C-alpha positions, 0 to 999 in steps of 0.5 A: 941912831942918835947918841941918846939911843945908843946910851940908853938901849935898855930904855925901851925894855918892857918890865913886868910888875915883878921886875918893876918892884925889884928895880924900884925896891918896892912891894907889889902892894905899894905899886898897886896902891900907887896906881890906884891913887893915880900916881904910879908909873905909866903902864900898858895893859898887854894881854891881861898883864901890866907892863912898864917901859924901863924909861917910864919907871925911871921917870916915875922914880925921878919924880918921886925923888923931887917930891 
């Protein structure tokens, strides 16, 4: 394993919509509005659920800070 993988073992963790909202301190309505507008965090649809990898959420939050 490389050093980055060791430092970021949680980055590949899959988060539910509720977990995304909790970690980003946003509401579900706001999150779904962002997805509808095409600028929400990347997600995968798995068995009818939207799941977001922790690193995808982090990337989205960083982009929001810069904007």
